[in-house]
BASEDO-461369 format. One line per field, with one value per residue (C-alpha): residue number from 1; residue in three letters; x, y, z. Coordinates in nm, 3 decimals, always signed. Example, Ala and Ser with C-alpha at 12.3 -4.5 7.8 and 13.67 -1.06 7.14 Angstrom:
2
num	[1:2]
residu	[Ala:Ser]
px	[+1.230:+1.367]
py	[-0.450:-0.106]
pz	[+0.780:+0.714]
//
This chain:
554
num	[1:2:3:4:5:6:7:8:9:10:11:12:13:14:15:16:17:18:19:20:21:22:23:24:25:26:27:28:29:30:31:32:33:34:35:36:37:38:39:40:41:42:43:44:45:46:47:48:49:50:51:52:53:54:55:56:57:58:59:60:61:62:63:64:65:66:67:68:69:70:71:72:73:74:75:76:77:78:79:80:81:82:83:84:85:86:87:88:89:90:91:92:93:94:95:96:97:98:99:100:101:102:103:104:105:106:107:108:109:110:111:112:113:114:115:116:117:118:119:120:121:122:123:124:125:126:127:128:129:130:131:132:133:134:135:136:137:138:139:140:141:142:143:144:145:146:147:148:149:150:151:152:153:154:155:156:157:158:159:160:161:162:163:164:165:166:167:168:169:170:171:172:173:174:175:176:177:178:179:180:181:182:183:184:185:186:187:188:189:190:191:192:193:194:195:196:197:198:199:200:201:202:203:204:205:206:207:208:209:210:211:212:213:214:215:216:217:218:219:220:221:222:223:224:225:226:227:228:229:230:231:232:233:234:235:236:237:238:239:240:241:242:243:244:245:246:247:248:249:250:251:252:253:254:255:256:257:258:259:260:261:262:263:264:265:266:267:268:269:270:271:272:273:274:275:276:277:278:279:280:281:282:283:284:285:286:287:288:289:290:291:292:293:294:295:296:297:298:299:300:301:302:303:304:305:306:307:308:309:310:311:312:313:314:315:316:317:318:319:320:321:322:323:324:325:326:327:328:329:330:331:332:333:334:335:336:337:338:339:340:341:342:343:344:345:346:347:348:349:350:351:352:353:354:355:356:357:358:359:360:361:362:363:364:365:366:367:368:369:370:371:372:373:374:375:376:377:378:379:380:381:382:383:384:385:386:387:388:389:390:391:392:393:394:395:396:397:398:399:400:401:402:403:404:405:406:407:408:409:410:411:412:413:414:415:416:417:418:419:420:421:422:423:424:425:426:427:428:429:430:431:432:433:434:435:436:437:438:439:440:441:442:443:444:445:446:447:448:449:450:451:452:453:454:455:456:457:458:459:460:461:462:463:464:465:466:467:468:469:470:471:472:473:474:475:476:477:478:479:480:481:482:483:484:485:486:487:488:489:490:491:492:493:494:495:496:497:498:499:500:501:502:503:504:505:506:507:508:509:510:511:512:513:514:515:516:517:518:519:520:521:522:523:524:525:526:527:528:529:530:531:532:533:534:535:536:537:538:539:540:541:542:543:544:545:546:547:548:549:550:551:552:553:554]
residu	[Met:Gly:Gly:Ile:Asp:Glu:His:Leu:Leu:Thr:Ile:Ile:Thr:Phe:Phe:Pro:Leu:Ala:Val:Ala:Leu:Gly:Leu:Met:Ala:Thr:Ser:Ile:Ile:Gly:Ser:Ala:Leu:Gly:Ala:Asp:Gly:Leu:Pro:Asp:Ser:Leu:Trp:Gln:Ala:Val:Ala:Leu:Ala:Gly:Thr:Thr:Leu:Thr:Phe:Leu:Leu:Ser:Leu:Tyr:Leu:Tyr:Ala:Ala:Phe:Asp:Pro:Leu:Glu:Thr:Gly:Phe:Gln:Phe:Thr:Glu:His:Ala:Pro:Trp:Ile:Ala:Gln:Tyr:Gly:Ile:Asn:Tyr:Phe:Ile:Gly:Ile:Asp:Gly:Ile:Ser:Leu:Leu:Leu:Val:Val:Leu:Thr:Thr:Phe:Leu:Met:Pro:Ile:Val:Leu:Leu:Ala:Ala:Trp:Asn:Asp:Ile:Lys:Lys:Ser:Val:Lys:Thr:Tyr:Leu:Phe:Phe:Met:Leu:Ala:Leu:Glu:Thr:Gly:Met:Leu:Gly:Ala:Phe:Val:Ser:Leu:Asn:Leu:Phe:Gln:Phe:Tyr:Val:Phe:Trp:Glu:Ala:Met:Leu:Ile:Pro:Met:Tyr:Phe:Ile:Ile:Gly:Ile:Trp:Gly:Gly:Ala:Arg:Arg:Ile:Tyr:Ala:Ala:Met:Lys:Phe:Phe:Leu:Phe:Thr:Met:Val:Gly:Ser:Leu:Leu:Met:Leu:Leu:Ala:Leu:Leu:Val:Val:Tyr:Tyr:Leu:Asn:Phe:Glu:Gln:Thr:Gly:Val:Leu:Asn:Phe:Asp:Tyr:Ile:Ser:Ala:Pro:Gly:Thr:Ala:Ala:Val:Gly:Leu:Leu:Asp:Thr:Val:Val:Ser:Thr:Asp:Gly:Val:Trp:Trp:Lys:Ser:Gln:Thr:Trp:Leu:Phe:Phe:Ala:Phe:Ala:Leu:Ala:Phe:Ala:Ile:Lys:Val:Pro:Met:Phe:Pro:Leu:His:Thr:Trp:Leu:Pro:Asp:Ala:His:Val:Glu:Ala:Pro:Thr:Ser:Gly:Ser:Val:Val:Leu:Ala:Gly:Val:Leu:Leu:Lys:Met:Gly:Thr:Tyr:Gly:Phe:Leu:Arg:Phe:Ala:Leu:Pro:Met:Phe:Pro:Val:Ala:Ala:Val:Ala:Phe:Thr:Pro:Trp:Leu:Met:Gly:Leu:Ala:Leu:Val:Gly:Ile:Val:Tyr:Gly:Ser:Leu:Val:Ala:Met:Ile:Gln:Ser:Asp:Ile:Lys:Lys:Leu:Val:Ala:Tyr:Ser:Ser:Val:Ala:His:Leu:Gly:Phe:Val:Met:Leu:Gly:Met:Phe:Ala:Leu:Asn:Val:His:Gly:Leu:Asn:Gly:Ser:Val:Leu:Gln:Met:Ile:Asn:His:Gly:Leu:Ser:Thr:Gly:Ala:Leu:Phe:Leu:Leu:Val:Gly:Met:Leu:Tyr:Glu:Arg:Arg:His:Thr:Arg:Glu:Ile:Ser:Glu:Phe:Gly:Gly:Ile:Ala:Lys:Pro:Met:Pro:Val:Phe:Ala:Ala:Leu:Phe:Gly:Val:Val:Thr:Met:Ser:Ser:Ile:Gly:Leu:Pro:Ala:Leu:Asn:Gly:Phe:Val:Gly:Glu:Phe:Leu:Ile:Leu:Leu:Gly:Thr:Phe:Leu:Val:Asn:Pro:Trp:Ala:Ala:Val:Ile:Ala:Thr:Ser:Gly:Val:Val:Leu:Ala:Ala:Ala:Tyr:Met:Leu:Trp:Met:Tyr:Arg:Arg:Val:Met:Phe:Gly:Pro:Val:Asp:Asn:Glu:Glu:Asn:Arg:Gly:Leu:Met:Asp:Leu:Gly:Met:Arg:Glu:Lys:Val:Val:Ile:Val:Ala:Met:Val:Leu:Pro:Ile:Ile:Trp:Ile:Gly:Val:Tyr:Pro:Asn:Pro:Leu:Leu:Arg:Arg:Ile:Glu:Pro:Ser:Val:Ile:Glu:Leu:Ile:Arg:Val:Val:Glu:Ala:Arg:Ser:Gly:Gly:Ala:Asp:Glu:Asp:Leu:Ala:Ser:Leu:Thr:Ser:Ser:His:Ser:Leu:Ser:Ile:Ala:Ala:Pro:Gln:Gly:Val:Ser:Ile:Arg:Arg:Ser:Leu:Gln:Glu:Gln:Pro]
px	[-2.127:-2.113:-2.266:-2.577:-2.549:-2.649:-2.995:-3.021:-3.311:-3.507:-3.447:-3.562:-3.871:-3.999:-3.875:-4.188:-4.416:-4.196:-4.234:-4.613:-4.636:-4.406:-4.623:-4.938:-4.791:-4.678:-5.025:-5.195:-4.961:-5.009:-5.386:-5.372:-5.177:-5.434:-5.241:-5.389:-5.154:-4.910:-5.032:-5.099:-4.808:-4.564:-4.704:-4.651:-4.295:-4.197:-4.363:-4.184:-3.852:-3.904:-3.985:-3.696:-3.454:-3.592:-3.520:-3.165:-3.109:-3.237:-2.984:-2.713:-2.862:-2.846:-2.481:-2.381:-2.556:-2.313:-2.438:-2.214:-2.394:-2.688:-2.829:-3.007:-2.814:-2.863:-3.042:-3.165:-3.312:-3.459:-3.715:-4.065:-4.307:-4.034:-4.233:-4.443:-4.157:-4.265:-3.951:-3.852:-3.657:-3.578:-3.336:-3.317:-3.187:-3.158:-3.531:-3.654:-3.376:-3.512:-3.870:-3.759:-3.583:-3.887:-4.118:-3.901:-3.849:-4.219:-4.340:-4.178:-4.275:-4.636:-4.645:-4.494:-4.738:-5.036:-4.912:-5.211:-5.454:-5.563:-5.807:-5.961:-5.803:-5.450:-5.292:-5.490:-5.403:-5.031:-5.048:-5.205:-4.953:-4.656:-4.807:-4.870:-4.504:-4.391:-4.643:-4.519:-4.153:-4.217:-4.376:-4.079:-3.815:-3.991:-3.830:-4.070:-4.399:-4.611:-4.444:-4.498:-4.867:-4.901:-4.750:-4.951:-5.277:-5.167:-5.129:-5.499:-5.604:-5.438:-5.514:-5.879:-5.907:-5.709:-5.957:-6.263:-6.202:-6.016:-6.148:-6.413:-6.791:-6.798:-6.510:-6.687:-6.783:-6.429:-6.267:-6.492:-6.436:-6.058:-6.067:-6.294:-6.114:-5.776:-5.907:-6.059:-5.731:-5.536:-5.742:-5.689:-5.314:-5.321:-5.476:-5.210:-4.937:-5.060:-5.053:-4.688:-4.614:-4.773:-4.581:-4.257:-4.334:-4.414:-4.077:-3.857:-4.040:-3.984:-4.242:-4.103:-4.242:-3.901:-3.878:-3.516:-3.294:-3.186:-2.815:-2.723:-3.039:-3.100:-3.460:-3.534:-3.698:-4.035:-3.860:-3.693:-4.019:-4.087:-4.434:-4.574:-4.719:-4.980:-5.142:-5.389:-5.522:-5.481:-5.116:-5.033:-4.832:-5.121:-5.361:-5.101:-4.969:-5.324:-5.401:-5.088:-5.125:-5.487:-5.396:-5.110:-5.308:-5.580:-5.317:-5.142:-5.428:-5.449:-5.745:-6.023:-5.953:-5.883:-6.228:-6.148:-5.856:-6.026:-6.271:-5.996:-5.778:-6.054:-6.196:-5.866:-5.697:-5.396:-5.151:-5.345:-5.344:-4.968:-4.892:-5.143:-4.995:-4.636:-4.602:-4.913:-4.969:-4.608:-4.693:-4.864:-4.582:-4.327:-4.526:-4.512:-4.134:-4.052:-4.293:-4.517:-4.248:-3.968:-4.192:-4.412:-4.200:-4.374:-4.716:-4.578:-4.444:-4.766:-4.974:-4.740:-4.939:-5.253:-5.079:-4.906:-5.241:-5.411:-5.121:-5.168:-5.543:-5.470:-5.233:-5.477:-5.793:-5.644:-5.523:-5.854:-6.059:-5.816:-5.864:-6.237:-6.215:-6.336:-6.179:-5.800:-5.750:-5.953:-5.750:-5.429:-5.586:-5.666:-5.319:-5.190:-5.377:-5.189:-4.850:-4.876:-4.968:-4.622:-4.466:-4.644:-4.561:-4.190:-4.199:-4.350:-4.116:-3.901:-3.567:-3.316:-3.413:-3.782:-3.736:-3.487:-3.734:-4.021:-3.846:-3.722:-4.069:-4.209:-3.985:-4.059:-4.433:-4.409:-4.225:-4.416:-4.769:-4.705:-4.594:-4.904:-5.134:-4.950:-4.991:-5.358:-5.407:-5.245:-5.476:-5.779:-5.691:-5.709:-6.024:-6.200:-6.272:-6.084:-6.303:-6.088:-6.363:-6.329:-5.974:-5.793:-5.508:-5.386:-5.026:-5.065:-5.140:-4.939:-4.627:-4.412:-4.692:-4.738:-4.366:-4.332:-4.657:-4.515:-4.197:-4.394:-4.637:-4.348:-4.205:-4.536:-4.553:-4.192:-4.004:-3.631:-3.401:-3.676:-3.727:-4.032:-3.845:-3.576:-3.820:-4.055:-3.767:-3.628:-3.974:-4.044:-3.699:-3.748:-4.098:-3.983:-3.726:-4.008:-4.308:-4.266:-4.642:-4.692:-4.428:-4.611:-4.941:-4.768:-4.612:-4.961:-5.004:-4.713:-4.882:-5.215:-5.047:-4.902:-5.247:-5.444:-5.175:-5.092:-5.460:-5.532:-5.229:-5.328:-5.686:-5.583:-5.277:-5.322:-5.580:-5.778:-5.865:-6.242:-6.325:-6.286:-6.201:-5.880:-5.746:-5.652:-5.498:-5.182:-4.871:-4.688:-4.557:-4.213:-4.330:-4.508:-4.206:-3.983:-4.225:-4.249:-3.882:-3.791:-3.998:-3.866:-3.496:-3.494:-3.721:-3.447:-3.159:-3.298:-3.373:-3.020:-2.818:-3.011:-2.703:-2.666:-3.016:-2.978:-2.651:-2.839:-3.141:-2.965:-2.786:-3.117:-3.291:-3.019:-3.053:-3.430:-3.387:-3.129:-3.371:-3.656:-3.435:-3.302:-3.646:-3.788:-3.537:-3.586:-3.962:-4.087:-3.955:-4.153:-4.001:-3.685:-3.868:-4.109:-3.837:-3.595:-3.867:-3.931:-3.593:-3.509:-3.141:-3.064:-2.881:-2.508:-2.245:-2.190:-1.899:-1.867:-1.962:-2.226:-1.983:-1.717:-1.964:-2.093:-1.746:-1.664:-1.957:-1.870]
py	[-1.234:-1.396:-1.379:-1.164:-1.064:-1.416:-1.378:-1.001:-0.967:-1.241:-1.079:-0.738:-0.885:-1.099:-0.914:-0.692:-0.997:-1.178:-0.884:-0.889:-1.265:-1.238:-0.968:-1.168:-1.489:-1.308:-1.162:-1.500:-1.675:-1.397:-1.421:-1.799:-1.753:-1.510:-1.190:-0.887:-0.915:-0.656:-0.295:-0.097:+0.134:-0.158:-0.288:+0.058:+0.081:-0.266:-0.213:+0.121:-0.032:-0.327:-0.110:+0.125:-0.169:-0.290:+0.053:+0.050:-0.291:-0.156:+0.129:-0.135:-0.307:+0.025:+0.075:-0.282:-0.272:-0.252:+0.026:-0.099:-0.432:-0.461:-0.791:-0.894:-0.889:-1.046:-1.337:-1.637:-1.950:-2.251:-2.514:-2.466:-2.682:-2.788:-3.039:-2.750:-2.506:-2.303:-2.184:-1.926:-1.691:-1.331:-1.062:-0.692:-0.459:-0.082:-0.034:-0.264:-0.151:+0.203:+0.083:-0.143:+0.148:+0.374:+0.114:+0.061:+0.438:+0.523:+0.257:+0.382:+0.738:+0.628:+0.447:+0.744:+0.983:+0.768:+0.727:+0.907:+0.886:+0.522:+0.488:+0.144:-0.201:-0.063:-0.409:-0.531:-0.215:-0.262:-0.628:-0.540:-0.261:-0.489:-0.767:-0.514:-0.411:-0.770:-0.812:-0.501:-0.590:-0.946:-0.826:-0.600:-0.870:-1.177:-1.340:-1.634:-1.540:-1.764:-1.614:-1.264:-1.337:-1.462:-1.142:-0.930:-1.080:-1.092:-0.712:-0.671:-0.827:-0.593:-0.282:-0.390:-0.410:-0.089:+0.103:-0.093:-0.072:+0.254:+0.457:+0.726:+0.718:+0.538:+0.307:-0.022:+0.103:+0.229:-0.092:-0.314:-0.101:-0.114:-0.491:-0.573:-0.351:-0.499:-0.856:-0.845:-0.734:-0.986:-1.282:-1.182:-1.156:-1.503:-1.652:-1.488:-1.607:-1.966:-1.935:-1.822:-2.105:-2.351:-2.208:-2.236:-2.601:-2.665:-2.523:-2.669:-2.972:-2.838:-2.681:-2.351:-2.025:-1.855:-1.519:-1.573:-1.879:-1.929:-1.977:-2.343:-2.460:-2.569:-2.445:-2.166:-1.862:-1.730:-1.419:-1.633:-1.795:-1.727:-1.577:-1.549:-1.230:-1.421:-1.764:-1.873:-1.555:-1.663:-1.752:-1.423:-1.137:-0.900:-1.081:-1.168:-0.812:-0.679:-0.913:-0.815:-0.448:-0.432:-0.565:-0.319:-0.027:-0.074:-0.063:+0.249:+0.360:+0.480:+0.666:+0.541:+0.269:+0.522:+0.558:+0.344:+0.566:+0.888:+0.689:+0.475:+0.778:+0.990:+0.713:+0.556:+0.669:+0.895:+0.607:+0.405:+0.695:+0.742:+0.373:+0.357:+0.659:+0.597:+0.227:+0.037:+0.246:+0.175:-0.195:-0.115:+0.087:-0.165:-0.448:-0.277:-0.235:-0.575:-0.801:-0.649:-0.464:-0.725:-1.033:-0.899:-0.633:-0.645:-0.591:-0.329:-0.123:-0.172:-0.053:+0.238:+0.510:+0.409:+0.396:+0.729:+0.877:+0.746:+0.879:+1.225:+1.210:+1.111:+1.404:+1.664:+1.504:+1.447:+1.805:+1.956:+1.746:+1.825:+2.194:+2.186:+1.985:+2.139:+1.865:+1.894:+1.518:+1.455:+1.720:+1.540:+1.208:+1.335:+1.487:+1.130:+1.038:+1.320:+1.239:+0.869:+0.973:+1.130:+0.804:+0.606:+0.864:+0.847:+0.468:+0.434:+0.690:+0.376:+0.550:+0.591:+0.948:+0.869:+0.543:+0.700:+0.979:+0.733:+0.529:+0.837:+0.992:+0.681:+0.761:+1.133:+1.077:+0.850:+1.119:+1.430:+1.291:+1.087:+1.405:+1.590:+1.322:+1.336:+1.714:+1.696:+1.432:+1.653:+1.936:+1.707:+1.589:+1.952:+2.062:+1.737:+1.880:+1.889:+2.143:+2.422:+2.677:+2.602:+2.735:+3.056:+3.237:+2.938:+3.034:+3.281:+3.028:+2.749:+2.902:+2.586:+2.381:+2.640:+2.649:+2.270:+2.246:+2.508:+2.307:+1.989:+2.180:+2.318:+1.968:+1.836:+2.097:+2.040:+2.346:+2.331:+2.217:+1.986:+1.622:+1.660:+1.876:+1.616:+1.337:+1.550:+1.705:+1.363:+1.238:+1.542:+1.515:+1.148:+1.213:+1.506:+1.283:+1.050:+1.281:+1.656:+1.718:+1.468:+1.656:+1.984:+1.839:+1.689:+2.026:+2.168:+1.927:+2.094:+2.432:+2.297:+2.136:+2.473:+2.628:+2.388:+2.336:+2.704:+2.800:+2.549:+2.663:+3.028:+2.967:+2.750:+2.935:+3.304:+3.575:+3.679:+3.424:+3.444:+3.120:+3.154:+2.783:+2.848:+3.112:+2.868:+2.597:+2.450:+2.436:+2.109:+1.927:+1.769:+1.426:+1.581:+1.796:+1.488:+1.308:+1.589:+1.691:+1.326:+1.346:+1.687:+1.597:+1.341:+1.573:+1.838:+1.591:+1.433:+1.777:+1.902:+1.584:+1.304:+1.136:+0.860:+0.738:+0.777:+0.580:+0.287:+0.320:+0.362:+0.023:-0.155:+0.070:-0.002:-0.373:-0.349:-0.180:-0.443:-0.723:-0.558:-0.510:-0.866:-1.024:-0.792:-0.910:-1.278:-1.307:-1.160:-1.016:-0.696:-0.637:-0.463:-0.199:-0.135:-0.089:+0.105:+0.356:+0.405:+0.532:+0.216:+0.246:+0.557:+0.362:+0.418:+0.592:+0.397:+0.155:+0.202:-0.079:-0.017:-0.085:+0.148:+0.430:+0.401:+0.393:+0.720:+0.896:+1.121]
pz	[-8.792:-8.456:-8.112:-8.087:-8.453:-8.564:-8.412:-8.377:-8.619:-8.443:-8.104:-8.228:-8.394:-8.109:-7.801:-7.772:-7.790:-7.539:-7.299:-7.347:-7.288:-6.985:-6.830:-6.898:-6.757:-6.442:-6.393:-6.447:-6.205:-5.950:-5.977:-5.938:-5.615:-5.482:-5.549:-5.723:-6.017:-6.142:-6.116:-6.432:-6.362:-6.357:-6.685:-6.835:-6.705:-6.826:-7.166:-7.210:-7.106:-7.342:-7.644:-7.562:-7.549:-7.881:-8.029:-7.892:-8.049:-8.380:-8.355:-8.318:-8.623:-8.812:-8.711:-8.800:-9.138:-9.431:-9.663:-9.944:-9.975:-10.213:-10.088:-9.771:-9.445:-9.100:-9.267:-9.070:-9.224:-9.045:-9.151:-9.013:-9.212:-9.449:-9.655:-9.787:-9.830:-9.526:-9.349:-9.094:-9.320:-9.232:-9.350:-9.425:-9.693:-9.680:-9.740:-9.465:-9.228:-9.209:-9.167:-8.880:-8.710:-8.765:-8.608:-8.301:-8.266:-8.269:-8.026:-7.701:-7.796:-7.843:-7.510:-7.328:-7.497:-7.391:-7.033:-6.878:-7.169:-7.154:-6.867:-6.915:-6.955:-6.952:-6.943:-7.243:-7.434:-7.368:-7.467:-7.801:-7.866:-7.800:-8.011:-8.290:-8.286:-8.336:-8.619:-8.800:-8.759:-8.872:-9.196:-9.274:-9.221:-9.366:-9.669:-9.679:-9.841:-9.619:-9.313:-9.453:-9.502:-9.143:-9.005:-9.254:-9.126:-8.761:-8.757:-8.821:-8.492:-8.239:-8.446:-8.476:-8.098:-8.039:-8.255:-8.142:-7.765:-7.707:-8.002:-8.030:-8.055:-8.394:-8.309:-8.394:-8.738:-8.805:-8.676:-8.889:-9.198:-9.147:-9.096:-9.390:-9.642:-9.555:-9.537:-9.886:-10.039:-9.833:-9.952:-10.315:-10.249:-10.090:-10.404:-10.621:-10.385:-10.415:-10.794:-10.788:-10.542:-10.787:-11.084:-10.889:-10.816:-11.184:-11.286:-11.012:-10.872:-10.520:-10.288:-10.169:-10.026:-9.984:-10.160:-10.265:-10.263:-9.904:-9.826:-9.823:-10.001:-10.358:-10.375:-10.622:-10.463:-10.577:-10.707:-10.974:-11.087:-11.455:-11.484:-11.834:-11.975:-12.175:-12.178:-11.909:-11.747:-11.384:-11.446:-11.615:-11.476:-11.534:-11.303:-11.040:-11.025:-10.999:-10.707:-10.513:-10.606:-10.490:-10.145:-10.114:-10.261:-9.997:-9.726:-9.860:-9.919:-10.279:-10.425:-10.457:-10.195:-9.922:-9.765:-9.460:-9.356:-9.235:-9.022:-8.872:-8.795:-8.645:-8.425:-8.319:-7.998:-8.052:-8.017:-8.273:-8.519:-8.482:-8.542:-8.826:-9.005:-8.906:-8.984:-9.094:-9.407:-9.507:-9.530:-9.858:-10.010:-9.882:-10.040:-10.379:-10.353:-10.212:-10.401:-10.670:-10.866:-10.878:-10.912:-11.195:-11.372:-11.711:-11.560:-11.320:-11.609:-11.806:-11.509:-11.435:-11.619:-11.430:-11.094:-11.150:-11.252:-10.936:-10.729:-10.881:-10.819:-10.458:-10.414:-10.544:-10.404:-10.058:-10.045:-10.156:-9.914:-9.631:-9.704:-9.622:-9.299:-8.976:-8.759:-8.717:-8.694:-9.008:-9.187:-9.094:-9.199:-9.549:-9.571:-9.543:-9.862:-10.039:-9.886:-9.966:-10.319:-10.341:-10.221:-10.492:-10.758:-10.682:-10.673:-11.020:-11.169:-11.169:-11.147:-10.867:-10.778:-10.754:-10.565:-10.321:-10.255:-10.221:-9.951:-9.769:-9.781:-9.610:-9.315:-9.334:-9.336:-9.034:-8.839:-8.950:-8.955:-8.642:-8.464:-8.591:-8.449:-8.116:-8.099:-8.195:-7.927:-7.663:-7.760:-7.748:-7.396:-7.282:-7.466:-7.564:-7.906:-8.234:-8.412:-8.557:-8.483:-8.110:-8.102:-8.186:-8.019:-7.821:-7.893:-7.603:-7.327:-7.501:-7.662:-7.648:-7.801:-8.075:-8.155:-8.182:-8.378:-8.615:-8.680:-8.750:-8.974:-9.179:-9.203:-9.335:-9.611:-9.718:-9.595:-9.688:-9.406:-9.276:-9.372:-9.596:-9.844:-9.917:-9.996:-10.205:-10.399:-10.497:-10.591:-10.808:-10.967:-11.050:-11.181:-11.395:-11.569:-11.674:-11.716:-11.666:-11.667:-11.385:-11.185:-11.249:-11.124:-10.820:-10.741:-10.709:-10.419:-10.241:-10.286:-10.162:-9.861:-9.766:-9.803:-9.584:-9.320:-9.277:-9.284:-9.008:-8.808:-8.831:-8.721:-8.426:-8.299:-8.376:-8.345:-8.037:-7.768:-7.818:-7.638:-7.261:-7.231:-7.425:-7.187:-6.914:-7.133:-6.982:-7.197:-7.254:-6.950:-6.932:-7.053:-7.350:-7.436:-7.436:-7.669:-7.926:-7.913:-7.976:-8.295:-8.400:-8.372:-8.658:-8.859:-8.847:-8.882:-9.201:-9.343:-9.285:-9.344:-9.518:-9.666:-9.399:-9.479:-9.855:-9.851:-9.699:-9.927:-10.262:-10.291:-10.231:-10.484:-10.741:-10.672:-10.713:-11.051:-11.152:-11.061:-11.252:-11.558:-11.542:-11.498:-11.761:-12.018:-11.941:-11.918:-12.242:-12.565:-12.519:-12.177:-12.287:-12.487:-12.200:-11.943:-12.159:-12.235:-11.867:-11.743:-11.549:-11.626:-11.420:-11.154:-11.128:-11.341:-11.662:-11.634:-11.260:-11.023:-10.758:-10.475:-10.617:-10.682:-10.326:-10.175:-10.350:-10.183:-9.886]
//
């Protein structure tokens, strides 16, 4: 790689923050010179242009990514606090690539959707949104664990203020609950990370936070640290996996650690809800895939029945609670608990089908649920209520809104030819290969999702217009149509032709399974029996190399 490709990932990651700092610096300088500073409209235009350019760069990244490679691409490594093994180390594989593209895709849509909705402190709001984008991207591309932790924690600050300043009536309560839940899990993860760092130093004599061995360096990455399955409890895989898993499970969130999510969603502004559902929740699932599974494979397999059980409880519980909600936004929020339960279920099926579906469903959930929150927000701006009982028959004054809402609703419940179906099908297939009864229980979640989503849609869109305030509702304007159509297009594209995404996901999934198998065999004698009994070997055709099998795909 040469030219822009050498630093493309750095540019994509930090460009939004650079735009935010540039706007702030210009305003400060202008104020110092006696000017009024940049108007809000110019801040909005520059922020939208900056996030759009970031998305276009991520599309170039997507096009330049080699789907036949199983390792990390576009890597950059530079010393930061080198004496402690803290380096600037970034790179992406097929899993993080799609999450980067999803993040950069959602941000300009969110800013455009909120163009007229944010009334106070517009400049501060835009600064926090741009800083949040850099924080999310940084977490997805970090290959140094200290650097990852910095970005992981940095994301909390802008989201805390977005909920706490621009949220609803109980915004302070929701923001504090979000912050405290995530912080508790993060501190436990930090302790576990320091233990792995110490173990790596014991085994190599070198201080190093890098996840893998960086090109051109002799340091052994934390991924290659041998972690015992017995011995001192705080050095064992069981405790270390639990510490990482708890932090990630809170972020997902998994049942019963989900209680912060409905409050955060309901009180957050629409843009905050979209980013929270679309990207921030994926930090938890991504953390499981990137760190918890490959670093502590024995413990991961041992905990698998429990995690699959909690995922199933989350699917059924989230669906049942969503069914009784009277607030549309809260209904969508609880649906996220169920949908993320599917993601976790597919992940801990621990085979290619389940893991492919899990990663794809992360993207699908970001699109479908993000679009639902946008639509609910547009309805709220017109009626200033989200109570289902306040609506009825609004398909008559708002036919375009009703049609687009219908497409997104069908996507959320997994209708064939839309994105949700592909991810759920792969997850159920992978789960069935491991535990048919778990797949049967999970399938009930699909049925329940159809029940609560279609019931809500019928009550809001159809029937007589009993409430006079609904008769004069304006249909979507051009800006709103652009926003929702932009979300619907990938929903349809993935549903009809998911292969381009799956071709980029699968090599990384196969590599993940290879790493888990390799580290399972080398860390403990009981590892092989654990992994072989859990269908880890369904990766590529026997006797056929990964690269060859991928090249033969259409």
